N, C-alpha and C positions, 0 to 999 in steps of 0.2 A: 504494500500500500504506500501511496505517496505520503511519507511521514510528515513532510513539511506542512501539509494542509489538513492532516487528520483531525487535530484538535479543533481547528477553526470551523470545519463544516459539521462536526459532530453535534453541535448545539442545535442545528436546525433540521436534522434528519427526522423524517417521519414516514409512516407507511404510505407508499405511493404506487405499489405494483398490484397487478390483478391476476387472480387465478380464474380461468374460465374454461367453459366447454360448451360453446354454442356456435351458431352459424349466422353470419351477416355479410352482406355485400352492399356497401353504400355507393351511391352514384359518385363517379369520379369526373375529372375534367376531360377525360378522353373517352367518349361514349362507346367507341368500338370495343372496349374491353369490359363492358357491362355484362357480357355473357358470363354465367356462373357455372357452366357445365364442368369446367376444369377443376372446380372445387369439390367435385363429387368424390368422396373417399369411402364409398360403400364397399369397394373391393380392396381389402387390406392384406391380401396374400403376400405381396412383396414386403410390406411393412412387417408382417409377422415373421417372415423369414429373416429380415434384417435384425430384428430384436433377438431372435433365437441365436443367430450367429454371434452378435456382439456380446451376448450374455452367456456364451458357452464356456465351459471349463477350459477349452483350448486357448481362449484369450486371457486366461489367468487373472481375471478381475480388472483388466485394463489399467494397470498402474503405470504412471509415467516412468520412463527410463527402464522399461522392462520388455521382455518378449511380447507381452500383451500390447504395449504401445506400438511396436513395429507392426504387429498384425492389424491393429486398429487403424493405423495410418494407411496401410496398404489397402484395407477394405474401403475406407472413406474416399481416399483419392481415386481409387479405381472406379468407384461408383460415380463420382463427379465427372470423371473423364468419360465414362460410358454415356452419361447424359449429354455430353457435349458442352459442359460449362467450362469457362475459361479459368486459368489460374487466378487466384484472388490476392496474391501477394507478389507483385511484380510478375515475373515469369514462372513463379512457383506456386504450387498448391499448399506449400508448407511455410510457416513462419517459425524460425528457430527461436526457442525460448531458453536462454542460458539460465541454468539453475544449479543448485547444489542438492544432492541427495544425501541426507544425514540419517544414519542408522545408529541409534544409541544401543549399547549393550543393555540387555533387559534384566541382568542380574543385579541392577542397582538397588540400593537400600537407602531409605530416608530415615534419618534419626532426628527427632525433635524432643527436647526435654528428657532425654534418656529413654524414650520410647522408640522402638524400631517398627518401620512400616514396610509392607511388601509391595513392590511394583505391580501394577495392574489390579491387584486386589484392593489396596488401600489408597494408592495414589498413582498418578502418571507424571512423567517429567520428560521434557525434550527441550531442544534449543535450536535457534536459527543462526546463532553465531557460528562462524566458520572457524571452529577451534576443536581439535581432537580431544581435549580434556578440559572439563569445566568442573570446578569444585566449590561447594559451599563449605566453609570451615568456620564453625562457631559463629554463624551468621545470626544476628539478633532477629527475633521473630516479633512482628507487629501486626495487629488486627486493624485494618483500615476500612472497616465497613464495606461499602460497595466499591471502593477504589475509584470514586468519581470526583472529578474536578469540573464543575459546570457552573460558571459564573452567572449565566442567564437564569439558572434556577436557584441561585443563591446557595449553592451546594459545593463544599470542598472537603472531602474526607481526608485530605492531606494537610489541612490547616494545622499549624502548630506542631508538626512532626517532621523530623528529618529521617527519610528512609534510605538514604544513600548507603549502598552496600548491604542492605538488610533484606530479610525474607518477609514478604507481606502476605497475609492471608486475607481473602476478601470474599464477599458474597456474589453470587451470580445474579443476573438481571439488574433491575433498578428499583428504587423505592416506590415508584408508582405501582408496580406489580405487587409488591409486598403489602402496601396499604390499601390497594384498590381505590385510591383517592384520585379522582379525575383532575384535581387541582395540583397534584404532585407529579412532576414530569408529564407523562402522557397517560397516566392512570394504568389500566391493565395492559395497554399496548406498549411493548418494549420499545425504548428508544435505542439509538446506537450506543449510548452510554452503558447499556446492559449487555452488550456483546463482548465476548472474550477478546476479540481483536482490539477493541478500544481499551479494555482493562489492562492488557499486556502493554499496549503502547503508552498509556498514561503512566504506568508504573515505571517503564523505562525512562520516560522523560523526568520522572521524579528521582531517578538514580537508583532504584531498587535493583538488587542482584537476582531476586527470584520472586515469583508470584505463584501462590497456590489458590485456585478458585474452589470454593466449597461447592460440591455438587449436591443438588437436590432436584429431583425429577420435575416437579411442577414449575419452578422458576426457570430451569434450564430448557425445558421443553422436550427432553429426551432422557432415557435412562442411562445408568452407568455404563452399560455395554457399548453405547455409542461413543462415550468418552474414551473408553479403553481401546476400541477398534480404531478410533480416529487419531489417537495420540501415541500409539506404540508402533513398533516396526519402523520402516523407512518413511521419512517425511521429506518434503521438498520446500525449497525457498528460493526466491530471487536473491541475488547477491549484490550489495552496493559497493562503492569504492573503498569502504572501510571494513569489508568482510563482515558486515552486519554487527560490528562490535558495539554500536550504539543501541542495539536491541537487548532484550532481556537475556541474561545468561541461562535462566531456567524458567520455562513456561510450564506450569503444573496445574494439576487438579487434585483435590482431596475428597475422599468419600466423607459423607456426613458423619458416619460413625467414628472414623479416624479423627475427624476434627473435634468431636466431643471429647475424645480421650486426651487430645493435646490440651484443650482448654481446661479440662479437669486437672491435669498435671500442674497447671498454673494456678489452680484454686479458683477457677472461673466456670460458670455454667454457660456454655456456648449458646444454647437455645434461648436463654434469657438475655444474654448480652446482645445477640443479634437484633433483638427487638429495639434496642436503643439506636441501632444503626439505621433503622427506618425513619428516624426523626431528624429534622433539620438541626444543625448544631452538633451533630455527633463528633466526639473527639476520639481519635485513634488510641488504641490501647496497646501498650508495650507488655507483651506476655512474660517478659523477663526469662525467656527460654532461648536456646540457640539451636540452629539447624545445621545438619551435616548431610552432604550428598555429593557423590561423584558421578559425573556424566562422562562416559568414555564413548566417543563418537567416531564412527567410520564415515569419512566424507568423500564423496565422489562428485567432481565437477563435470557436468555433462550438459547436453542440450536436449530438451524435450521439444514438442512441436504443436503449434496451433494449425488447424486445417482450415483453408479459406478457398472458396470457389465463387466465381463471379458470373452473374447473368447481366451483361451490359444493357444499359438502357438504349432506347432508340437514338440513332445518330441524328435524325431530323424528324420534324413533324410538319406536315403541310408544305413540304419543300423548303423548310427553313431549318438551320442548325438547331439542335435541341440542347440548350445549356444545362438542362437538368440531368443529362447523362452523367455528369460528374458528381451528382448527389447520390447518397447511398441510403438504403434501408437495410439493416442487418437482421438476418434470421438465424438464430443461434441455439445451440445446445452444447453443454460440455460433454466430452467423450470419455473422461477418465472415471475410474472408481478406486477402491481401496487396495486392489491387487489381492495378494494371498499372504497367509501367515503360517509359518511352520512353528509348532510348539515344541517345547523341550522334550516331549515324549515322542517326537517324530511325526505326529499327526499334522495334517495340513487343512486349513480352511481357505476356501476361495470365495472372495466377495464379488460375485458376478454383477451386482448392481443392475438387475434387469429393468426395474422401474426407474431407479436412480443410477445411471441415466441412459441406459441403452434405449429405453423407450423414447427419450427425447431426441437422441442422435438419429434414430430411425425415422422420427417424425420430420426432422430437417431434410433427410434424404427424400421422403415422400413429397414434401412441399417443393423441393428443388425439381423433382421430375415433373410435377404438375406445372410449375411456372415456366420451365424450359419449353415444354410442349406448347403452352399458350403463347409464349413470346415468339415462337416460330411462326405463329399466325399473325399476331399483333404485338409488337414490342411494347414494353412499359416505358414510361417517361424516365423514371429514375433507375439507376442500376441497383441490383439486389446482391448483397453479399451473403452467401450461405457459409456459416462458420461453425467450427467445433473446437473448443479450446481445451488445453491441458490443465491438469492440477487444480481444478476447481475445489476438490475435496480437501486440499491442504491450505486453503485460504485465497481462492480466486487468483491464483498465480498467473495462469495463462491470460486471463482477462485483464489483470493489472498490466501485464507486459504489453498486450495489444493496445490498451487504453493510452499508454505512454508512447507507444510505437505503432500507431495505426497505419493501415494501408492507404488511407486518405486522411486529411486533417479531420479531427472530430467535429469541427464546425460544419463539415459537409455531410455528417451523418444525421439524418432526420429523426430516426428512432431505432431502438434496439429491442427486438422481440426475442424473448428467451424462454425456451422450454426446459424445465428441470423436473421431469417426471410427469408422465401422462396418466390419465384415467383409463386404465386397461380393462376396467369393468364396464357395467352398463352405463348408458347415458343418464344424466341428471337433469332436473327441471330448473336449475338455478345456476348462477354464476357467482363465484366467490370474488369479492373485491377487497383490495387492501388500500386503505386510506381513502380520503375524500377531499376534493378541492385542491389537489396537489398538482396534477398534470392534465393538460388538455386531452391526453390519450384516454382519459376516463370517458370522454364523450364517444370515442370510438367503441368502447366497451358497452356503453349504454345503448348505442345503436344496435350492437350485436345482440344484446339481450332482447331488445324489442323485436328484432327481426325473427328470432327463434322462439318468441313467446316464453321467455324465461324471466325469472325474477333475479334481481341483483341482491346477493346475500353478503352481509358483512363477514369479514374474516372471523371464523369462530375461535381462532387461537392467536390473537394479536400479540400475546405475551411471548410467542416463540420467535418473533423478529425475523420472519422468513425473508423480508425485503432486503435484509442485510447479508443474506447467506447464499447468494448465487451471483452469477457472472454479471448480470445487469448492473449491480451495485458499483462495480469498477468503472463502468462507462458513465454512470451517473456522476461520479466524482469529476468527470471531465465535461459535464454539462449535458450529456445525451439522455433524454427521457426514454423510458422503456416500459414494457409490460412483461410480467412474469407469468408463465403458464405452468402450473404445478399441481399435481395431485399426489400427495404423499400422506395417505391416511384418511382423506376426506371420504372416499368411497370404500375404503378398506380399514375398518376401525382397528384391526390388529397390526396394521403396517408399521406404525412407529414403534410399538412395543416389541414386535416379533421379527421385523424384517429390515427396518431402516438401518443401514450400515452394518448389516449382519449377513451371515452366510445364507440365510433363507430368502434373500431377495433374488430369486431365480425366475427364469422364464417359465410360464405355466401355459400349456396348450389349451387349457380350459378358459383362458381369458376371453370374454365376449368381444372386447375392443369397441364396444358401442361408444364409450366416452372418447376413445381415440378418433373415431370417425367424426364426432361432433367437434372435438378440439381442432383437428386439422382443418376442417371447413371454416371454423371461426378464425383461426390464426391466418389461414390463407386469404380470407376476405379482408381482414385488416391489413395484411401485407400488401395485397393488391391495391387497396385504397391508398395507402401511403406511397406506393410505388408509382401511382398514376395521378396524384394531385400535386399541388404546390405548397401544401401546408408544412409549417415547421411547428409541430406541437410544442407548446410552451409550458414552463413551470408556472403554476398559479400561486404558490406560496413563496414568500420571501425565504430564500435559502441560498447556501453557497452553490447549489446546483443551478439555481436561476441566475446567479451572478456570473457563473462560468459561461452559461449559454449567452447571456446578454453581452458579455465581453466579446463574443464572436458575432454580435449584431444579429442574433436570431431571435 
């Protein structure tokens, strides 16, 4: 993430993305393409085969810098070539993303206050610093509440405490969720201050050596299994000019039960003390304990890849040059998942990520085929970039790299449509919407709902902060508005608890794909509308997103 702007835009981030599964095609400025036949996705045999292939054990969970990446890149690039799409990054379908693969030895042990804790069972720890050995040695332990410094909310958990070189323990999410007070932060809806990415970044700015975020399922939005699978094994990071040494040395999580033991050893009741952290004016608490931990890292410098394919806009309209050919609409899904894990007993888990996000990558391919066929009859005004980025699961790494090194200036990107998990079950009668009054793209969704006689339903889990957890967020930081299309548990109540970031997220031949048919038609109609009009969807709320777009005179 662009660290120089993180703290400044965090104050104004709110939910602005949309989950949807409906059909719409609004009138465009180019009436020849008002035909909607190419948006018929009733035949999903190719889609089904694509998901099955991408989510097969052969692809080994599609981890970056693995055999699975090579197979995935070959599969996606071959598909785009077969469609007749042009390379999307200069003369290549691939954008190299330099990164480090960091694999910490998993026999690490955390000691706090004389208590020993077991990796994966009690805690997780990793680093993005490019250092083979990182050690906490008698590091003072401080509880800093939520670890938030938000002047616009009158909130500073670091007030009056110096945490330089110390180990800080903090709560997940933000005080709005804890209190359910709509006048505190954004109430039940998570702000960016509640995300682990912000918490680690702010602690690094404060000079902390290590952070351990206390996991509890409700405020985190997922169980401990997700934390374990997402923070152990090989992880990936972009590398700055200082080998990421300005970042945290240790990025950790603690089980709730382990935290209770730590606080008890300090003569404190964690569950009572955390209540005071929900209130303004909370003062950090020195536990008068010390932490010890050794991280031994194997570091591999390598290049992963984003995949980019271009459908050029029309060179001219009505015998005149078409200036909008240089404008882009991006249709996207991340291609990666968590790869595989070999346990100490020799057993192996493969995290195939069928819904998250083979379903999305296959959706981009389906849309690309449809749009290429339609463009051969009547080209679109704007060019369309079909993309699949790497390393989303480790912190939007491929998206961050593209946002800072785009194929065209971000001021030329009208919108970014992002699929991160499709509804592989039956269709639904509503559209999930994240946020209100934030982006003019909400009007596109409203039209879509009306066209398919659906209702617009507010996000039922705003506390999970999904708008900060997928690739569209990296583009928003550069001012590009977007829509997120996601179904991770809305139509499968067991998905988050039993499948999300777990081995059970596998392809199922019994999927009806009714929701996929709806979603692809909806997404395609919005994509066609944007590709064929002259709109520049605007940010409606005052925010750094809006400022960045206005700086580009959009």
